[in-house]
C-alpha positions, 0 to 999 in steps of 0.5 A: 705511638708512631708520629701522626703523618698529617702534612695538612692542617686539615681545615675544612676550607669554607667552614674554617673561615665562615666567620672571617672578613671578606677582605681576609678571604680574598687574600687566601687561596688555599685554606687547608695550608694556612700560614702563620699570618692567619693568627695575626688576623682576629677574624681568621683566628676566630674562624680557626677556633670555630673549626675546632668547636665544629669538630670537638663539640658533642652531637646527637649521633650514637656514641662513637670514638668521636663523641660521648654517648648522648643517651641513645641505645648505643654500645654504652647505654645498652650496657646499663639498666636504661635499655635492653638488648645488645646480647647474643650478638652475631655481627662483627661490630660490638653492640654492648659491653654486657654480652655473655656470648660475644666476648670482645677481643683485641684481635680483629680477625678472630672475634668481635673487636673491642671498640676503638675510642683511641684513634678513629679513622687513620690518616685523616686529621679531622676523623682521628682523635690525635688529628683533632689534638694536633689541630688544637696544638697548631692553634695554640702555637700559632696564637701564642706567637701572633701579633694580636693583643693579650685581651684578644688572644687570652679568651681564644687560648682559654677555649682551645685549652678547654677543647684539648682537655675535653679531647684527652678526657674522652681518652683517659676515661676509657684507657687511663694513661695515653700518649700526651702530645702537647705540641705539633709533631713533625711528620717524621717516622721517628717521632714517638710519644709513649703512653703517659701514666694515668696520673700524668694524663689526669694532671695534664687535663687539669692543667689545661682546664686551669689555664682555660679557667684563668684565661677566660675569667676576665670575659666570662666570670661576671655573669657569662660572656659580655658579648651575647653573640658568644653564647654557646662558647665555653667559659671559666665555669665550663672549665671548672665544671669539667674539672670537677668531673675529672676529679671525681673520675680520678678519685673513684674506685676505677682509678683509686683501688686502694681507696686513697682518701686524699684524692677525695679530699683534694677533689672536695676542697677544689670543687667546693672552692670552684662552685662560687666561680661557676655560680658567678659565671651565671650558672645555676639550676633551671627554675621557671618559677612555676613547676608543674609535675616536673615541668622545670626538669623537662624544660631544662633541655629546650631553653636557650640563652644564658638568662633563659637557661642557667643550667646549660654549662657545656652544650652544642647549639643547633638550628632549623636550617634545611639540610641541602646539598651545597650548604650543609655547613649552614645546617646543624639540626638536632636529631634527638627528637627524630630518634625518640618520636614514635614511628607514626611521626617518622621517628624510630622510638626508643624503648626503655627497659622495664627494669628502668621503669621500675627503678624510678622513685615513688611519689614520696621520693623513696625507692619502690619495694619491688626493686629494693634489692637494687639499693638495699641501703635506701629507705623503701617507699610506703607506696606500692609500685604497680608494675603493670601500670608503673605510671601511678604515684611516681617521681615527677621526673618519671612522667617527663622521661617516659611516655605511655599509650594515652599520654599527650606528646604535642609538637609543632607539625602535621601528624595526619599524613602518618595517622590516616586512621586517627588524623590529628595535628601535632598540637593535639597529638596523643600517643597510642602505642598499644598493639594487637595480633592477627593470631591468638597464639602470638598473644601469649608468646613472649618472643613473638614480634608479630604485633601491629600498632595503633594509628599506623605505628609500624607502617613506616618500618620494613616489616610493618609490625610494631612491638613497643608500647612505652617510649623514652620522651626525655629531652623532648620539645613538648609543645605543652611546655615550650610554646616557642617550638624548637622542633618542627615536623614537616612530613612533606619534607620527604618529597624534597629530599630534605627530610622532615625533622628540624630541631634547634633544641640544644644538646647539653653535655654538662649541666649544673645539676651534674656540678652539684652531684659531682660535688655531693659525691666528693663531699660524701667520700671526703666525710662531709655527708651533711654538705652532700645531702644539701646538694641532693636536696637542691636537686630534689627541690627542683624536681618538685619535692619539698622540705616537708618530707626532707625532699624524699630523702631518708634521715640517716644520710648525713651520718652513713657514708655508704648510704649517702653515696648510694643515694647520690648514685641513685639520684644520678641514675634518675636525674641523668637517665637517657643523657649518656651518663649512666655507663660512665658512673657504672664503670667509675664505681664498678657496679657491674660486679663490685670489682670482683675478678680484678686481681686475676688481671693483676694482683694489685688491682684488687680493691682494698681499704675501706671498700673491698667490693663496691656493690657490697659497700654501697648495697647495690645489686650488681648488674651482672647476672640480671636481665632486662625485659620490656613492657607492652600493652596489647588489645584485650582478649574481648576484642579478638584479633586484628588484621595486618592493615593500618585500619585493623585495630580490633579495639576501635573496630570492636567499639572501644573508645579512647579517652582524652590524652593525659596532659602532664600539666594537669593539676589533677594528674594522679586522678587523670592517671587513675582513670587511664589505668581503669581504661587500660584494665578494661581495654588492654592486657599487659603483654609479657615481652622478651627484652634481653636475648635468649639462646638458640634453645630459648633459654634466657641469657644474663648480663655479663660484663667482663673484668677487663672491660673497665679499662679498655685495650686497643684492637689490632687495627689500632696497634697495627697503625701504632707499632710502639703503642703499649697494650693495656693489661688484660688485652692481647698485644697485637704487636707482640704476637698476642702476648698479654698487654703490659701497660698498667693504667693504675700504676703511678 
């Protein structure tokens, strides 16, 4: 690739030195072009390091080249079972990877361009991937030659090595081998760094993570950071946890087409050895000691502090500082709550697919019979899924992942301004997301969006309509669980221009549950299924299952590798739902099609060895060829139709009475839910509603993930800026007139 032309170190002046001493600041006039002497001042180095964190940490925005998915319906998550949509796209921006109509192209001018996760904004050191890497390389170079003591330098070097590994991990998972820029390049046209092999890239990432782990060991490997003010910084355990993720990526079928068993064995050996060190850093599964209906699982995402939340390993901290012009650097608000809260709290409301609702286990831990074809090697539940009322008899995590009409969803704030018809404070908020229609002909029309929502739902939208009933509540700051609220909703904030959403809940990118499930995956594929099952049992125990029924797990997992691996992937799908992890898992294991058609890209890319089709071997139904619909509830026919106004609810106008909201902390939850189901049956009707798109003739469209999407190519905008950048096989090379790409991410 062409040398990156950045003449400035690109520091954001005030942010970069927010932690510096006043004396040090007085001596500096230009913070964009600091000299080597900055690295001889401890506070100055700390300011530089804080700047690196500021640009590299994950965020609650939708996935982009900058950040991984956090679980919102972005291009990645909309390509999984979690959401519906992203099909029949008519814009020039990709909305998913599963659209059967809008096929992604490397040519920006002729079709929907493949997303750019490689470059970002050209010629901007902060807004470009390699700009960030250059900043880290500059930090490493400056600190290694500074006059600070080794005990001062080592922890900072370790953090920088981790951040560089993190940047490269987010490249290799999409593209395989990428240019490895290990030093600060001089801004000279002739400086060219070609793409390295995927193996070289993986080895470089692992080397950085090992360096990070070793350099941070003295400060963090005995219960975490000795100085409590460093909470939130990466540790030896963070580096080793990311190392485990990288190892299973390298061993998985995406990059291991021949099924090389040595990769799995090496991963298992390293990860098992590393677990004790990760534990010594103070990490573990969160457990309050009083688990009620999955409350431990739900509380993971709202606990702060190394003693309060041992599960958070790599995460972004937030605060509730008001965002105002001039002091934006001081404000870092978590916007997740704003995205998932319903419309009558000023939020967007994120709507899950009906497919995902059905996939969660029943209360005995087994997969519902209605979706048993999704995982044919898993034992089917003896309990029957009622697909119209899927909240009955489910895995405890189900209730902490979704919310239904009639469920309490308490929060700290004032709900009355947006709930004129049903005034209530946030501490007693119950979500009533049923809908009604003004025309009886719309009630049975699966495509009609002319629906109106209870309690002012939809009134904040431009259309005034509301077409949702079930929402995602995962990672929510539920006041019934977290009495020390991290989230506050202040409607009057709109008037000041500051906005009403303040949340200090952390965003956890990598948690201890993933460490265990990554280890389980490596153990299973290395042949130690019994050890893998032990890790599954730990996850299930925290969810609320007990040894009485083997934590809801079937008995043959320790003797059947394929069934064990299938169970691990199923557990990941449930445990990490709406955390932005599912799409990566589907790519790693080629679950869209089992790997069919890879030989059309290159003959050697065909799966061989023990696994020639991942879906067949695992007993997993390919996502290709399926559709995802949505579940809605409308007012029963006996109430007739309503009006377009906020007070036009025919159920309430017709004498219907709502029950008390379901408290998920109830000791009699299933009885309460049975009563709610009876109320639904008497007052609401299931609305058959379209999820995934139809074509112009109203024919259903079906998911289609193309074979070349597993390993992305570069769009023409990227290649135009990097004339020597070799294109990936399966994608057209802009710099060679559209000829087929020649770079093989699977070649060693």
